[in-house]
C-alpha positions in Angstrom: 13.2 28.4 6.2 12.2 27.0 2.8 9.5 29.1 1.0 6.6 27.6 -1.0 8.2 26.2 -4.2 11.7 26.4 -2.7 14.2 23.9 -3.9 17.4 22.4 -2.3 19.8 20.8 -4.8 22.1 17.9 -3.8 25.1 16.5 -5.6 27.8 17.9 -7.9 25.4 17.6 -10.9 22.3 18.6 -8.8 20.6 15.4 -9.8 18.6 15.2 -6.5 16.3 17.9 -5.3 14.1 18.5 -2.3 11.2 20.8 -3.1 8.7 22.4 -0.7 5.2 21.9 -2.3 2.9 24.6 -1.0 0.3 23.2 1.5 1.3 19.6 0.7 4.7 18.8 2.0 8.1 17.8 0.6 8.9 16.2 -2.7 12.2 14.4 -3.4 13.1 14.2 -7.1 16.0 12.2 -8.5 17.4 11.7 -12.0 18.2 8.1 -11.5 20.6 6.0 -13.4 20.8 2.3 -12.8 20.2 2.5 -9.1 16.8 2.0 -7.6 17.5 4.0 -4.5 15.8 7.3 -4.2 15.3 7.3 -0.5 17.7 5.1 1.5 17.4 4.8 5.3 20.5 3.4 7.0 21.0 2.6 10.6 24.3 1.7 12.4 22.5 1.1 15.7 23.7 -2.1 17.5 21.1 -4.8 17.8 18.4 -6.4 15.7 16.5 -3.3 14.8 17.0 -1.5 11.5 15.6 1.8 10.1 11.9 2.5 10.8 9.4 4.9 9.2 6.8 6.3 11.6 3.5 7.6 10.4 2.0 9.7 13.2 -1.5 11.2 12.6 -1.1 13.5 15.6 -4.5 15.3 15.7 -5.3 15.4 19.3 -8.6 13.4 19.6 -8.8 10.7 16.9 -12.1 9.4 15.6 -13.3 6.1 14.1 -12.1 5.6 10.5 -9.3 8.1 10.7 -6.5 7.2 8.3 -3.2 6.9 10.2 -1.1 6.8 7.1 -0.7 5.4 3.7 1.5 5.0 0.7 0.4 5.5 -2.9 2.2 4.0 -5.9 2.1 5.6 -9.4 3.5 4.6 -12.8 3.0 5.9 -16.3 0.8 3.9 -18.6 1.7 3.3 -22.3 0.2 6.6 -23.2 2.4 8.5 -20.7 -0.4 9.2 -18.2 0.5 9.0 -14.5 -1.7 6.2 -13.1 -2.1 5.1 -9.5 -1.2 1.4 -9.5 -1.4 0.6 -5.8 -2.2 1.8 -2.3 -1.4 0.7 1.2 -3.5 2.3 3.9 -3.8 2.0 7.7 -7.0 3.1 9.3 -8.1 3.2 12.9 -11.6 1.6 12.8 -12.3 2.2 16.5 -10.7 5.1 18.4 -12.1 4.2 21.8 -9.4 4.7 24.4 -8.1 1.3 25.6 -10.0 -0.8 23.0 -8.6 0.7 19.7 -8.8 -1.4 16.5 -7.3 -0.8 13.1 -7.0 -2.3 9.6 -4.4 -2.2 6.9 -5.6 -2.6 3.4 -3.9 -3.2 0.1 -5.3 -2.0 -3.3 -4.0 -2.6 -6.8 -5.1 -1.8 -10.3 -7.4 -4.4 -11.8 -8.7 -3.8 -15.3 -8.3 -0.1 -14.9 -9.9 0.2 -11.4 -8.1 0.5 -8.1 -9.4 -2.5 -6.2 -8.9 -3.7 -2.6 -7.4 -7.2 -2.8 -6.5 -7.8 0.9 -7.1 -6.3 4.3 -5.6 -7.3 7.6 -8.3 -6.5 10.2 -9.1 -6.4 13.8 -9.5 -9.7 15.6 -6.4 -11.0 13.7 -8.3 -11.6 10.5 -6.9 -11.5 7.0 -9.6 -10.6 4.5 -9.4 -11.2 0.7 -11.3 -10.1 -2.3 -14.0 -12.7 -3.5 -12.0 -14.0 -6.5 -13.4 -16.4 -9.2 -12.9 -20.0 -10.3 -10.4 -18.8 -12.9 -8.6 -16.4 -10.6 -9.1 -17.6 -7.0 -8.4 -15.2 -4.1 -5.8 -17.5 -2.5 -3.6 -19.3 -4.9 0.1 -20.2 -5.7 2.4 -17.7 -7.4 3.2 -20.3 -10.1 -0.3 -21.6 -10.5 -2.7 -18.7 -10.3 -5.8 -20.5 -11.6 -5.9 -23.1 -8.8 -6.9 -22.2 -5.2 -9.7 -21.0 -2.9 -12.2 -18.3 -3.5 -15.5 -16.9 -2.1 -18.4 -17.1 -4.6 -21.2 -16.0 -2.2 -21.8 -15.1 1.4 -20.9 -18.0 3.8 -19.5 -20.0 0.9 -16.0 -21.3 0.1 -15.1 -22.8 -3.3 -12.0 -24.5 -4.6 -10.9 -24.5 -8.2 -8.3 -26.4 -10.2 -7.1 -25.2 -13.6 -9.6 -22.4 -13.5 -12.6 -24.8 -13.0 -14.6 -25.0 -9.8 -14.2 -28.5 -8.2 -15.8 -28.1 -4.8 -18.1 -25.7 -3.0 -18.8 -25.7 0.8 
């Protein structure tokens, strides 16, 4: 039994804690040195499968657009404010037994606004934000102003060096 606000300390210098946050869940806190590991899952099982994280929204009867699980990423800005910088979210878009569909979406901060940049959807589609000629939706890591983008409905455009060169 761990009461609301209860803390379990780990390590000789108590640098890792597990806190029960009332009505929210568990919070792991670590005073990290040079290591990036805060949560490390390790498996010694034989075979090709390693550790796995399972998100189970076990509510009985699910409904369309229920969120199965997600991850939120935060970082402090230069003023010291905690800012959400990204989200990964998996949603069941159709909960009909036997014909279930789902999406997984990715959001990042873009000019101060959390913006969906990609979604893997039902029917094996990968959906991207519209983009612009200067910053196309689909481009190369080392050449971000050249690629493919979507300027309007039913339209594809291609840009090179940030300038539109072709529109279909």
